[in-house]
Each structure stands twice: as structure tokens, then as C-alpha cells.
C-alpha positions in Angstrom: -104.2 -190.9 -25.1 -104.2 -193.4 -27.8 -103.3 -190.8 -30.5 -100.5 -190.1 -29.2 -98.9 -193.2 -29.7 -100.3 -193.8 -33.6 -97.6 -191.3 -34.4 -100.4 -189.5 -36.5 -100.5 -185.9 -35.3 -103.5 -184.1 -34.9 -104.7 -180.9 -37.0 -103.8 -177.7 -35.3 -106.7 -175.6 -34.3 -107.6 -172.4 -35.8 -105.2 -169.7 -34.5 -103.1 -172.2 -32.5 -99.7 -171.6 -34.6 -97.8 -168.7 -35.7 -98.4 -170.4 -39.0 -101.9 -169.2 -39.0 -100.9 -165.9 -38.4 -98.8 -165.7 -42.0 -102.0 -167.5 -43.5 -103.8 -164.3 -42.0 -101.5 -161.8 -43.7 -102.7 -163.0 -47.1 -106.3 -162.6 -46.0 -106.1 -159.0 -45.1 -103.9 -156.3 -43.6 -102.1 -156.9 -40.6 -102.6 -154.8 -37.3 -99.0 -153.9 -38.1 -100.0 -152.5 -41.4 -102.8 -151.0 -40.2 -101.1 -149.0 -37.5 -98.5 -147.9 -39.8 -101.0 -146.8 -42.7 -102.6 -144.9 -40.1 -99.5 -143.1 -38.8 -98.9 -142.0 -42.4 -102.3 -140.5 -42.8 -102.1 -138.6 -39.7 -98.6 -137.3 -40.6 -100.1 -136.3 -44.4 -102.7 -134.5 -42.3 -100.5 -133.0 -40.2 -98.2 -131.8 -43.0 -100.9 -130.3 -44.7 -102.6 -128.8 -41.8 -99.1 -126.9 -41.4 -99.3 -126.0 -44.9 -102.3 -124.6 -44.6 -101.4 -122.9 -41.3 -98.7 -121.3 -43.0 -100.3 -120.0 -46.2 -103.0 -118.1 -43.9 -100.7 -117.0 -41.3 -101.2 -113.4 -42.4 -105.0 -113.5 -41.4 -103.7 -113.2 -37.7 -104.4 -109.9 -36.0 -101.5 -107.8 -36.6 -99.7 -110.0 -39.3 -101.4 -108.4 -42.5 -99.6 -106.5 -45.0 -100.8 -102.7 -44.4 -103.0 -101.8 -47.3 -103.7 -98.2 -48.6 -107.0 -97.8 -50.3 -106.8 -97.2 -53.8 -103.2 -97.8 -54.0 -101.7 -98.8 -57.1 -99.3 -101.5 -58.4 -98.7 -100.1 -61.7 -97.7 -96.5 -62.1 -100.0 -95.0 -64.0 -103.1 -97.1 -64.1 -106.3 -95.4 -62.9 -108.0 -96.9 -59.7 -111.7 -98.2 -59.7 -112.3 -100.4 -57.2 -114.3 -103.7 -58.5 -116.9 -105.3 -56.2 -115.9 -107.3 -53.5 -117.9 -110.2 -54.3 -115.6 -110.6 -57.8 -112.4 -111.4 -55.8 -111.0 -113.1 -52.8 -108.7 -111.2 -50.2 -104.9 -112.6 -49.9 -101.8 -111.8 -49.4 -99.7 -113.2 -52.4 -97.5 -113.7 -53.3 -96.8 -115.0 -49.7 -99.7 -117.3 -49.6 -99.8 -117.9 -53.3 -96.9 -118.0 -55.8 -97.8 -115.8 -58.7 -96.4 -117.4 -62.0 -98.9 -116.6 -64.9 -100.5 -113.7 -66.8 -103.7 -114.2 -68.3 -104.8 -112.2 -71.0 -108.2 -111.6 -72.0 -111.0 -110.0 -74.7 -113.8 -108.1 -72.9 -116.1 -108.8 -75.9 -117.2 -105.4 -75.3 -115.9 -101.9 -74.1 -113.9 -100.7 -72.1 -116.9 -98.8 -70.1 -118.4 -102.5 -70.0 -116.0 -104.0 -68.3 -115.7 -101.4 -65.4 -119.4 -101.8 -64.8 -119.6 -105.4 -64.7 -116.4 -105.5 -62.6 -118.0 -103.7 -60.3 -121.3 -105.3 -60.7 -121.6 -107.9 -57.5 -123.6 -110.3 -59.1 -121.4 -110.6 -62.1 -119.3 -113.3 -59.9 -115.7 -112.3 -61.9 -113.4 -109.4 -62.7 -110.0 -109.1 -63.6 -107.0 -107.2 -62.2 -106.5 -104.6 -65.0 -108.4 -103.4 -67.9 -106.6 -102.4 -70.9 -108.3 -99.3 -73.0 -107.9 -98.9 -77.1 -106.0 -95.8 -76.3 -103.4 -97.7 -73.8 -105.4 -96.6 -71.0 -105.3 -98.5 -68.1 -107.6 -99.2 -65.1 -106.7 -101.2 -62.0 -109.8 -102.9 -60.0 -108.1 -105.3 -57.7 -104.7 -105.4 -55.9 -102.2 -107.8 -57.6 -102.1 -109.5 -53.6 -105.9 -110.6 -54.1 -107.1 -113.3 -55.8 -109.5 -111.9 -58.7 -112.1 -114.3 -60.5 -110.9 -114.0 -63.7 -110.1 -117.3 -65.2 -112.6 -120.0 -64.1 -110.3 -122.2 -62.7 -109.3 -121.8 -59.2 -105.6 -122.9 -59.1 -105.2 -120.5 -62.3 -107.0 -117.4 -60.6 -104.4 -117.8 -57.3 -101.6 -117.9 -59.2 -102.0 -115.6 -61.9 -103.0 -111.7 -62.7 -105.6 -111.1 -65.0 -105.4 -108.7 -67.5 -108.8 -107.6 -69.8 -108.6 -105.7 -73.0 -111.7 -103.5 -74.6 -112.9 -105.1 -77.9 -114.0 -108.1 -79.5 -112.1 -111.7 -80.8 -113.3 -111.0 -84.1 -112.4 -107.7 -84.9 -108.6 -107.7 -85.4 -108.6 -103.6 -85.9 -109.9 -103.7 -81.8 -106.4 -104.5 -80.9 -104.4 -101.0 -81.6 -101.1 -100.3 -81.1 -101.6 -98.1 -78.2 -103.2 -101.1 -76.8 -100.2 -103.2 -77.1 -97.9 -101.4 -75.7 -99.5 -100.5 -72.6 -100.5 -103.6 -71.9 -97.1 -105.0 -72.6 -95.5 -102.3 -70.3 -98.0 -103.4 -67.7 -97.3 -107.2 -68.0 -93.3 -106.4 -68.1 -94.0 -104.6 -64.6 -95.9 -107.9 -63.6 -93.2 -110.3 -64.8 -90.6 -107.7 -63.2 -92.3 -107.7 -59.8 -92.6 -111.5 -59.7 -89.7 -113.0 -61.6 -92.1 -114.5 -64.2 -90.3 -115.4 -67.3 -91.5 -113.4 -70.6 -92.8 -116.6 -72.7 -95.9 -118.3 -74.0 -95.8 -120.9 -71.2 -96.3 -118.3 -68.0 -98.3 -115.4 -70.3 -101.1 -117.3 -71.7 -104.7 -116.8 -73.0 -107.8 -117.3 -71.2 -108.8 -120.1 -74.0 -105.4 -122.1 -72.3 -106.9 -121.8 -69.1 -107.3 -125.6 -68.3 -111.5 -126.2 -68.0 -112.1 -122.8 -69.6 -115.0 -122.7 -72.4 -113.6 -118.9 -73.2 -111.9 -118.2 -76.6 -110.3 -115.3 -76.1 -108.6 -113.2 -76.8 -108.8 -115.1 -80.2 -107.2 -115.7 -83.2 -106.6 -112.3 -84.4 -104.3 -111.4 -81.1 -100.6 -111.1 -82.5 -99.1 -113.2 -79.7 -95.5 -113.0 -81.7 -95.9 -109.0 -81.8 -97.2 -109.1 -78.0 -94.6 -111.2 -76.6 -92.0 -108.9 -78.3 -93.3 -105.9 -76.7 -92.9 -107.2 -73.2 -89.6 -108.4 -73.7 -88.5 -105.1 -74.8 -90.2 -103.4 -72.2 -88.9 -105.9 -69.4 -85.6 -104.8 -70.6 -86.2 -101.4 -69.2 -87.7 -102.4 -66.0 -85.6 -103.6 -62.6 -86.3 -106.8 -60.9 -88.4 -105.5 -57.7 -88.8 -107.4 -54.4 -92.2 -108.3 -52.9 
């Protein structure tokens, strides 16, 4: 009672005024901010889940594209299947866009490449192998993800082409090999609308995180891209 007449105001108790709420805002997030943040997180998770569901819808019964054992994507190739442990079943380009071709060199013979890609313990394989005489083997369907680049994102978005030979032996890269490989790459580029340039046709050495050096310094990129462009002009674009 006496304080009332003194003209002095008693300090407000903590939490008694709206001003304390403002002070509390500086010390940590408000309930509203927490709720909004949680809503954004939930929304983000929902979008992610929706995208993942859209990507894998084909795994539902009756939705997967029909497959024929030994069917070829590149006319003139020979089918010889890689071990199922060296690739992952997919439904590209419906679940993963294909926008890269990765060029490899085996560091060995055509026969040795086929042998290791058929070995379930190897853990890697490419879609195609090109021999010195220009013969092409297809080992994995382009629909599927081959473990060839050592980078998951690149595996999912690319098609891998191995070439017989060694990176330090330019004589291994024969005219027949260059021409057959260029026709194959042109065919792939036509199917998926991939530009014929060095941004989209790359060497294994250019894959992020790789410790490989192939196709090496003797691979003639200028010659190869010119051959791919020439072959591409003869191949009509095909819808997938």
C-alpha cells in the first residue's frame, strides 16, 4: 500500500509482461519459429518421399517394362551377360536421366574384360566392351545401372564403354576400334538426346572422386568426337 504512493514502480516479475517475450526471442527460437521450421522440414521430407516414389513406381507389380533375355540396345553388338552382382536393376531413363557416356580402357584384353565382368566378386562392369577389331559386346542393358564409374551419381546417369588395350600403348587404339566405338556412342547420344561434346562424353579419369587414369593421354579425343559427330548425323533420334 505504501509503495503505491511513493511514485516508484515495482520491477515487473519475469514473464509478467509482453516485453519479456521479446527478450526471450533473443535467447532462443520462439514456439512459432519452431513450428514453422518443423512444418518446412515435414514438407521437405514429403517432397523427397514423393520424388523417390515417383522414381521407383515401376517396381510395383505389373509396372516394370517388359524385358527380353539377351535383347540388345545397340544393333550389331553381341550379348554376353555380366554378373548380376556388378550392376543394379533400374528402369532408365524413367527413373534416372541418362546424360553422360563414360569412356574406359580395360588395361587388358577384350577376353579379360569379359571374364572379370562376369565374375560376381569383381564388383564392377561396363555396359559395353569394344575390341580392337571393332567388335562390340553388350553386357548390361542400358535400362540398368552398371557399376563402372566408381561414383554412384555418375553410374546412375551414364553408360559405360570399355575398350580393349592399355593406356600407355597408343597402338592399341586402332581405327576399327575408334570407328566402332564412335558409332556406339552416337547411337547412345541419339537415343537419349545427349549432346556430342566433351562435357557429356567423358573419360573415366574425369569422373569426380575417381582414382583411375583411363582412357589415358594417348586416347585421341579430337578424332573421337569428330567420328561421333559424323556417325550421329546418320542416326535419327529415337524416343525411349
